[in-house]
C-alpha positions in Angstrom: 36.3 -8.6 40.4 33.5 -8.0 43.0 34.6 -5.9 46.2 32.3 -6.3 49.0 33.5 -6.1 52.8 33.0 -9.3 55.0 29.7 -9.7 56.1 27.8 -7.5 53.8 25.2 -9.1 51.9 25.0 -9.6 48.5 23.6 -7.0 46.5 20.3 -7.7 44.3 20.7 -8.6 40.9 19.9 -6.4 38.3 16.6 -7.0 36.4 17.2 -7.9 33.2 16.4 -5.4 30.0 12.6 -5.9 28.7 13.9 -6.1 25.5 13.4 -8.8 22.9 14.4 -9.1 19.4 11.6 -9.2 16.6 12.4 -11.9 14.3 11.6 -11.6 10.7 9.4 -14.1 8.7 11.8 -15.0 7.5 12.9 -11.8 5.8 10.8 -8.8 7.5 9.7 -8.6 10.9 5.5 -8.0 11.5 6.1 -4.4 11.9 8.5 -3.5 8.7 6.1 -6.0 7.1 3.1 -3.8 8.1 4.8 -0.3 7.2 5.6 -1.9 3.9 2.3 -3.1 3.1 1.1 0.6 4.1 3.4 2.1 1.2 2.7 0.0 -1.4 -1.1 0.4 -1.3 0.0 4.2 -1.0 1.8 4.0 -3.9 -1.5 4.4 -6.3 -2.3 7.7 -4.4 1.1 9.0 -5.2 0.5 8.5 -8.5 -2.5 10.2 -8.9 -0.2 13.2 -6.9 2.3 13.3 -9.7 -0.2 12.5 -12.6 -2.3 15.6 -11.4 1.0 18.3 -11.6 -0.2 20.4 -14.8 2.4 18.2 -17.4 4.5 21.3 -18.6 7.6 19.4 -18.8 10.9 19.9 -20.7 10.1 19.0 -24.7 11.1 16.4 -26.0 14.5 16.8 -28.7 14.5 15.5 -32.3 15.2 12.5 -32.0 18.2 11.7 -34.1 19.5 8.7 -34.0 16.8 6.9 -31.8 14.5 4.3 -32.1 11.0 5.0 -31.7 9.2 2.6 -29.1 13.3 2.2 -27.1 14.0 3.1 -23.5 15.8 6.0 -24.9 13.0 7.3 -26.1 11.4 9.8 -23.9 8.3 11.7 -23.0 7.2 15.1 -22.6 7.1 14.7 -19.0 9.7 13.4 -16.9 6.6 12.7 -14.5 4.8 10.4 -17.1 7.9 8.1 -17.6 7.9 7.8 -14.2 4.6 6.5 -13.8 5.2 4.8 -17.1 8.1 3.0 -15.4 6.1 2.5 -12.1 4.0 0.4 -14.0 6.7 -1.8 -15.8 7.6 -2.3 -12.2 4.1 -3.5 -10.5 3.4 -5.8 -13.6 7.0 -7.6 -13.0 6.2 -8.6 -9.6 2.6 -9.3 -10.4 4.3 -12.0 -12.4 6.4 -13.0 -10.1 3.4 -13.3 -7.5 1.7 -15.7 -10.3 5.2 -17.3 -10.7 4.7 -16.4 -14.6 7.8 -16.0 -17.2 6.8 -12.5 -18.3 5.0 -9.6 -17.1 1.3 -9.4 -18.8 1.5 -6.2 -21.0 0.1 -3.1 -20.3 -3.5 -3.0 -19.8 -6.2 0.1 -20.1 -5.2 3.5 -19.3 -2.5 4.5 -16.9 -4.1 5.0 -14.2 -6.6 1.9 -14.5 -3.6 0.1 -14.2 -1.7 1.6 -11.4 -4.4 1.6 -9.4 -5.5 -2.0 -10.8 -1.9 -3.5 -10.0 -1.4 -2.3 -7.1 -4.2 -3.5 -5.4 -3.9 -6.8 -7.2 -0.4 -6.9 -5.3 -1.6 -5.3 -1.9 -4.2 -8.4 -1.9 -1.6 -10.6 -2.7 1.3 -8.7 -0.5 2.2 -11.9 1.8 2.7 -14.6 -1.1 5.7 -11.8 -2.0 6.8 -10.5 1.2 7.2 -14.0 3.0 8.9 -15.5 0.2 12.4 -15.9 1.3 13.8 -15.8 -2.2 12.5 -12.4 -3.3 11.2 -11.0 0.0 14.0 -8.1 0.7 14.5 -7.2 -3.1 10.0 -6.6 -2.9 10.6 -4.8 0.0 13.4 -2.3 -0.4 12.1 -1.5 -4.1 8.8 -0.6 -2.3 10.6 1.7 -0.3 12.5 3.2 -3.2 9.4 3.8 -5.0 7.7 5.2 -2.0 10.2 7.8 -1.0 10.7 8.6 -4.8 7.4 9.2 -5.9 6.5 11.2 -2.4 9.2 13.1 -3.4 8.2 13.9 -6.9 4.4 14.4 -5.3 5.7 16.6 -2.4 3.3 14.6 -0.6 2.0 16.4 2.2 2.3 20.1 1.3 0.1 22.2 -0.4 0.5 23.8 -3.8 -1.0 26.4 -4.9 -1.2 27.3 -8.7 -0.4 30.9 -9.7 -2.6 33.3 -12.1 0.4 35.1 -13.9 2.7 34.0 -16.6 6.6 33.0 -15.8 8.7 36.1 -16.9 11.1 34.1 -18.1 9.6 31.3 -20.0 5.9 33.7 -20.6 4.0 30.1 -19.7 1.5 29.6 -16.6 4.1 27.4 -14.6 4.0 29.4 -11.5 3.0 27.5 -8.6 3.7 28.6 -4.7 4.3 26.1 -2.0 2.4 26.9 1.5 5.0 27.8 3.7 7.6 28.5 1.4 8.8 31.9 0.8 9.5 31.8 -2.7 7.2 30.7 -6.1 8.7 28.8 -8.5 8.4 28.1 -12.1 7.3 23.9 -12.7 8.7 24.2 -16.4 11.6 21.9 -16.5 13.6 24.4 -19.1 12.8 27.5 -16.8 13.1 26.9 -12.9 12.7 30.4 -12.4 12.5 31.4 -8.4 10.8 34.4 -7.8 10.4 36.2 -4.1 6.8 37.1 -2.8 7.9 40.5 -3.7 9.1 39.9 -7.6 5.5 38.2 -8.1 3.9 40.9 -6.6 5.8 43.6 -8.8 4.7 41.3 -11.7 0.5 41.9 -10.8 1.9 45.1 -10.2 2.9 46.1 -13.7 -0.2 44.0 -15.2 
């Protein structure tokens, strides 16, 4: 209810807020589509950063009870397993864009394939991101892969390899992330953390 004295002029009406919705086309708006396209293109760079990490990871077990070639048979490196899965994911969406029944078999080296298929999907990005039947899944999976690969690659952080062996596993797997106060062993069976003082003590002993 308006409380105005008799004869008092009507106050000016409020200015409508300058807000307008960004409709999806048909699922994602133009801004989100642009971000997803950029993230898709960055997957290959992130994969390269992961592949460049020294492959000193958890060794394979004896494989008892497993059949060679099954999904349960893991490689010696968890990072390479992740890149293999990335390749499978890229091929599956390439097949969807081509409207093929099954993904193509793996072709070429892993690095060559991830670069080639990522570039192909980026070129055909509108066909998937504007398809109401698959746009939501495609976009959400791009986000998940970008987030996961960024975590594995420690994107945006500078890592430096240290020249002394790890005091626990005796491997040359010590790395320093610039800005951290500790040095870590990337051997997944060890995962030793050393302070700067502990690492300097190793150098003094040597």
